[in-house]
C-alpha positions as CSV (number, residue, x, y, z in Angstrom):
1,X,-13.6,-15.0,31.8
2,X,-10.5,-12.8,30.6
3,X,-11.8,-10.7,26.9
4,X,-8.5,-10.2,25.5
5,X,-7.9,-7.7,22.5
6,X,-4.5,-8.8,20.5
7,X,-3.9,-6.1,18.5
8,X,-1.3,-7.7,15.3
9,X,0.2,-6.3,12.0
10,X,1.0,-9.3,11.0
11,X,-2.1,-11.6,9.6
12,X,-3.4,-13.9,6.9
13,X,-2.4,-14.3,4.0
14,X,0.5,-14.0,6.0
15,X,2.6,-17.0,6.5
16,X,5.3,-16.7,9.4
17,X,5.5,-17.7,13.3
18,X,3.4,-14.3,14.2
19,X,0.3,-15.6,12.4
20,X,0.7,-19.1,12.9
21,X,1.7,-18.6,17.0
22,X,-1.7,-16.2,17.0
23,X,-3.4,-18.8,15.3
24,X,-3.0,-21.6,17.9
25,X,-3.8,-19.4,20.5
26,X,-7.2,-18.5,19.2
27,X,-7.7,-22.3,19.3
28,X,-6.4,-23.4,22.8
29,X,-8.1,-20.3,24.3
30,X,-11.5,-21.8,24.9
31,X,-10.0,-24.4,27.3
32,X,-8.5,-21.5,29.8
33,X,-12.1,-19.5,29.6
34,X,-10.4,-16.9,27.5
35,X,-12.4,-14.9,24.7
36,X,-9.9,-13.5,22.1
37,X,-10.8,-10.8,19.5
38,X,-8.8,-9.7,16.9
39,X,-7.4,-6.3,15.6
40,X,-5.4,-6.5,12.0
41,X,-4.8,-5.0,8.9
42,X,-8.0,-6.2,7.6
43,X,-9.7,-3.8,9.2
44,X,-7.6,-0.7,7.7
45,X,-6.0,0.6,4.2
46,X,-2.8,-0.5,3.5
47,X,0.2,-0.5,1.5
48,X,3.2,-2.5,0.4
49,X,6.5,-2.5,2.9
50,X,10.0,-0.9,0.3
51,X,11.2,-3.9,-0.1
52,X,9.3,-6.5,1.0
53,X,5.8,-5.8,-1.1
54,X,4.6,-9.3,0.3
55,X,3.5,-7.3,3.8
56,X,1.2,-4.4,3.6
57,X,2.1,-1.9,6.4
58,X,-1.8,-0.7,7.8
59,X,-2.9,3.1,7.5
60,X,-4.0,3.0,11.4
61,X,-5.9,6.3,12.1
62,X,-6.2,6.9,15.8
63,X,-10.0,7.4,15.6
64,X,-11.1,3.7,14.5
65,X,-8.4,2.2,16.9
66,X,-10.3,4.2,19.7
67,X,-13.2,3.2,18.8
68,X,-12.4,-0.8,18.1
69,X,-11.2,-0.9,21.4
70,X,-14.2,0.8,23.1
71,X,-16.5,-1.2,21.2
72,X,-14.5,-4.9,22.2
73,X,-14.2,-3.7,25.9
74,X,-11.3,-5.6,26.3
75,X,-10.3,-7.4,30.0
76,X,-6.7,-6.9,28.6
77,X,-5.0,-6.0,25.5
78,X,-1.6,-7.9,24.0
79,X,0.5,-6.3,21.4
80,X,2.1,-8.8,19.6
81,X,3.8,-5.9,16.7
82,X,5.8,-3.0,16.8
83,X,4.4,-1.9,13.2
84,X,1.4,1.0,12.9
85,X,-1.5,-1.0,14.2
86,X,0.9,-1.9,17.6
87,X,1.6,1.5,17.9
88,X,-2.3,2.7,17.5
89,X,-3.1,1.1,20.4
90,X,-0.2,1.1,22.2
91,X,-0.9,4.7,22.0
92,X,-4.4,4.4,22.8
93,X,-3.7,2.4,26.4
94,X,-1.2,4.8,27.1
95,X,-3.6,7.7,26.8
96,X,-6.6,5.6,28.5
97,X,-4.4,4.4,31.3
98,X,-4.7,0.6,30.6
99,X,-2.5,-2.3,31.1
100,X,-0.9,-4.3,28.6
101,X,1.5,-6.7,27.3
102,X,3.9,-7.4,24.5
103,X,5.4,-9.8,22.8
104,X,9.1,-9.6,20.3
105,X,9.1,-11.8,17.6
106,X,11.5,-10.2,15.2
107,X,14.6,-8.6,15.1
108,X,14.1,-5.4,12.9
109,X,17.4,-4.1,14.3
110,X,19.0,-6.5,12.5
111,X,16.0,-7.1,9.3
112,X,16.4,-3.8,9.0
113,X,20.1,-3.2,8.7
114,X,20.1,-5.7,6.3
115,X,18.2,-3.3,3.5
116,X,19.3,-0.1,5.2
117,X,22.3,1.4,6.6
118,X,20.2,3.0,9.5
119,X,22.4,1.9,13.4
120,X,21.1,-1.4,14.8
121,X,21.5,0.9,18.0
122,X,18.9,3.6,16.6
123,X,16.6,0.7,16.0
124,X,16.8,-0.9,19.6
125,X,16.2,2.2,21.4
126,X,12.7,2.9,20.1
127,X,11.9,-0.8,20.3
128,X,13.0,-1.0,23.9
129,X,11.0,2.6,24.9
130,X,7.8,0.4,22.8
131,X,8.5,-2.3,24.9
132,X,9.1,-1.1,28.2
133,X,5.7,0.8,28.6
134,X,3.8,-1.6,28.9
135,X,3.3,-4.2,32.0
136,X,5.9,-7.2,30.2
137,X,7.0,-8.2,26.9
138,X,7.1,-11.9,26.3
139,X,10.6,-13.8,24.0
140,X,10.5,-17.1,22.9
141,X,14.0,-18.4,24.6
142,X,16.1,-17.9,27.2
143,X,19.1,-16.4,24.9
144,X,16.5,-13.8,23.8
145,X,15.4,-13.2,27.3
146,X,19.5,-12.7,27.7
147,X,19.9,-10.5,24.6
148,X,17.0,-8.4,25.3
149,X,18.4,-7.6,29.3
150,X,21.3,-6.8,27.5
151,X,19.9,-4.0,25.3
152,X,17.7,-2.4,28.8
153,X,14.2,-4.3,28.1
154,X,12.4,-4.7,31.0
155,X,9.5,-7.6,32.2
156,X,10.5,-10.4,30.5
157,X,8.3,-13.3,30.8
158,X,9.1,-16.6,28.6
159,X,6.6,-18.1,26.0
160,X,7.8,-20.9,24.1
161,X,6.3,-21.9,21.3
162,X,4.4,-25.2,20.0
163,X,3.4,-28.0,17.2
164,X,1.0,-30.1,16.0
165,X,1.9,-33.4,16.2
166,X,-1.0,-34.9,14.0
167,X,-0.3,-32.9,11.2
168,X,3.4,-33.1,11.1
169,X,4.8,-36.3,11.7
170,X,7.1,-38.8,9.8
171,X,5.4,-40.4,7.0
172,X,6.2,-43.8,4.5
173,X,5.8,-42.1,1.3
174,X,8.1,-40.0,-0.4
175,X,6.7,-37.5,-2.4
176,X,9.6,-35.9,-3.9
177,X,11.4,-37.0,-7.0
178,X,14.8,-35.7,-6.2
179,X,17.8,-37.5,-5.6
180,X,18.9,-38.2,-1.9
181,X,19.9,-37.1,0.6
182,X,17.4,-34.3,0.3
183,X,18.2,-31.0,2.7
184,X,15.3,-28.6,2.9
185,X,14.8,-25.3,4.4
186,X,11.1,-24.0,5.0
187,X,10.7,-20.0,5.4
188,X,10.3,-16.8,3.8
189,X,13.1,-16.4,1.1
190,X,14.2,-13.0,2.5
191,X,18.0,-11.8,2.9
192,X,17.4,-12.0,6.2
193,X,17.5,-15.7,6.1
194,X,21.1,-15.9,4.7
195,X,19.7,-18.7,2.1
196,X,22.8,-18.1,0.5
197,X,24.9,-19.8,2.8
198,X,22.6,-22.4,2.5
199,X,22.7,-23.1,-1.2
200,X,25.8,-22.4,-1.6
201,X,26.8,-25.5,0.2
202,X,28.6,-28.6,-1.7
203,X,26.4,-31.3,-0.4
204,X,25.3,-34.6,-2.0
205,X,22.2,-34.6,-2.6
206,X,19.6,-32.0,-3.7
207,X,18.6,-28.8,-1.8
208,X,15.4,-28.2,-1.8
209,X,13.6,-24.7,-0.9
210,X,9.7,-24.1,0.3
211,X,8.9,-20.3,0.4
212,X,8.5,-17.6,-1.3
213,X,9.6,-13.9,-0.9
214,X,11.6,-11.1,-2.5
215,X,14.9,-12.7,-2.9
216,X,13.4,-15.8,-4.7
217,X,13.7,-15.3,-8.5
218,X,17.6,-13.8,-7.6
219,X,18.3,-17.1,-5.5
220,X,17.1,-19.1,-8.5
221,X,18.9,-17.3,-10.9
222,X,21.7,-18.3,-8.9
223,X,21.5,-21.9,-7.7
224,X,19.7,-23.4,-10.8
225,X,20.7,-27.2,-8.9
226,X,18.1,-25.9,-5.8
227,X,14.7,-26.7,-6.3
228,X,12.1,-24.0,-5.1
229,X,8.5,-25.1,-4.7
230,X,7.1,-22.2,-3.6
231,X,4.7,-21.6,-0.3
232,X,3.2,-24.7,0.7
233,X,0.5,-25.0,3.9
234,X,-1.2,-28.0,5.4
235,X,-0.6,-31.1,4.3
236,X,0.8,-30.6,1.5
237,X,4.5,-28.8,3.4
238,X,4.3,-31.8,6.1
239,X,4.5,-34.4,3.3
240,X,7.2,-32.3,1.7
241,X,8.8,-32.5,5.3
242,X,8.6,-36.1,5.6
243,X,9.9,-36.5,2.6
244,X,13.3,-34.5,3.8
245,X,16.3,-35.6,5.5
246,X,18.0,-33.0,6.8
247,X,16.6,-29.6,7.9
248,X,19.1,-26.7,7.4
249,X,18.5,-23.9,8.9
250,X,20.7,-21.1,8.1
251,X,19.8,-17.8,9.5
252,X,21.5,-16.0,12.2
253,X,18.1,-13.6,13.4
254,X,15.2,-15.9,14.0
255,X,14.1,-15.1,17.5
256,X,12.6,-19.0,17.1
257,X,11.6,-20.7,14.1
258,X,8.3,-22.4,14.3
259,X,9.7,-24.3,11.5
260,X,12.4,-26.1,13.2
261,X,9.7,-27.6,15.5
262,X,8.0,-28.7,12.6
263,X,10.7,-30.4,11.2
264,X,11.6,-32.1,14.7
265,X,8.2,-33.5,14.5
266,X,8.1,-34.3,10.8
267,X,11.5,-36.6,11.9
268,X,14.1,-34.5,10.7
269,X,17.4,-33.5,12.0
270,X,18.6,-29.9,12.6
271,X,21.8,-28.7,11.0
272,X,22.1,-25.0,11.9
273,X,24.3,-22.3,13.4
274,X,25.1,-22.1,17.1
275,X,22.6,-18.8,17.7
276,X,19.3,-18.2,19.4
277,X,16.9,-20.2,18.1
278,X,18.2,-23.3,17.2
279,X,20.2,-23.3,20.1
280,X,17.4,-23.3,22.7
281,X,15.7,-25.4,20.6
282,X,17.7,-28.3,19.9
283,X,20.0,-27.7,22.7
284,X,21.2,-31.2,23.6
285,X,18.4,-33.2,22.9
286,X,20.7,-34.8,20.2
287,X,18.7,-34.2,17.6
288,X,20.3,-31.9,15.6
289,X,24.5,-30.4,14.9
290,X,24.6,-26.6,15.5
291,X,28.2,-25.4,14.0
292,X,30.0,-22.8,11.9
293,X,30.6,-24.9,9.3
294,X,26.8,-25.3,8.5
295,X,28.2,-28.0,6.2
296,X,29.4,-30.0,8.4
297,X,26.7,-30.1,10.6
298,X,24.6,-31.1,7.2
299,X,26.5,-34.1,6.7
300,X,26.3,-34.7,10.9
301,X,22.8,-34.4,10.8
302,X,22.6,-37.7,8.3
303,X,23.1,-39.7,11.0
304,X,21.0,-38.6,13.6
305,X,17.8,-41.2,14.2
306,X,14.3,-39.8,13.1
307,X,12.8,-41.5,15.3
308,X,14.9,-39.6,18.4
309,X,14.2,-36.2,16.4
310,X,10.3,-37.3,16.8
311,X,9.9,-37.9,20.2
312,X,11.7,-34.8,21.2
313,X,9.5,-32.9,18.2
314,X,6.5,-34.4,20.4
315,X,7.2,-32.8,23.9
316,X,6.6,-29.2,22.4
317,X,2.4,-28.6,22.5
318,X,0.1,-25.5,21.6
319,X,-1.5,-26.3,24.8
320,X,1.8,-25.5,26.6
321,X,2.5,-23.1,24.7
322,X,-1.2,-21.3,25.3
323,X,-1.0,-21.7,28.9
324,X,2.3,-19.8,29.4
325,X,0.9,-17.4,26.8
326,X,-2.4,-16.4,29.2
327,X,-1.1,-17.1,32.4
328,X,1.9,-14.1,31.6
329,X,-0.7,-11.7,30.3
330,X,-2.8,-12.2,33.5
331,X,-0.2,-12.0,35.9
332,X,1.3,-9.1,34.2
333,X,-1.9,-7.1,34.2
334,X,-2.9,-8.2,38.4
335,X,1.0,-7.9,39.6
336,X,1.7,-11.4,40.0
337,X,4.3,-13.9,39.2
338,X,3.6,-17.2,37.1
339,X,3.8,-20.2,38.6
């Protein structure tokens, strides 16, 4: 049996793609003979991240981390994030000569440069050094793999994502009491999500935003006609998806976007820019409109059949995602190729 330690700085109560992906890997682990242990911020003191207090940064002392890893006795180690916990576990593995793998979830160079005057080349250099010392770095899409190869990242392996098609599905009820058509966004309400590009569009009907974050108050003041529902999860979130007509994804920096799969499984066509994430997920499926004119894409998506989107969304499963994840870890640490 594989005894896998996953070190992550992103954890509950955060609601994001990293946390969701790791939770689903845990759910699927028994089917692949894997026992998972997590090292998360729950075990450390922490402080709020500057400009983004919803995220807390852990004070991960070297001795604490070493004691935890030694007690867990993992056969494999995966580092999911490049934060304090990820750095501490990476240092431990390098000191002890342990093999480890990593995954690249977030475009930190673009996120940081959106808030501070820090050159992206410096951040990419630090991330390259972080990931290249591992046996493999997992990425979610072919486009991201190509981009990181161009930045000098090595040993890249693919790890796709999935969706719960029982939860996220078309429903006869429409719970949103708003003028149709309804254009929906789900995600963090923060500068890197480029929400101004969506909310400023001249569109018929109603714009709805689900999520929370540091930009919410400002955006609510700037766009009083849009509806902000706050953070939703589970069935409440699924019912909102099913009540909308088009999912609008204005981000230019997301590496994948699990919300895209949730929307598709709910029968929603995607309107987005032709960038990494939407370009890989939507592709030539006919389930969305990708254009640098986001208004044009949103309006064109109204004519896309919902049953086509649902059928395509059903092709993404967490079982296949988990198969790739665990196979990548095993193969990278044993220096064999994944079939």
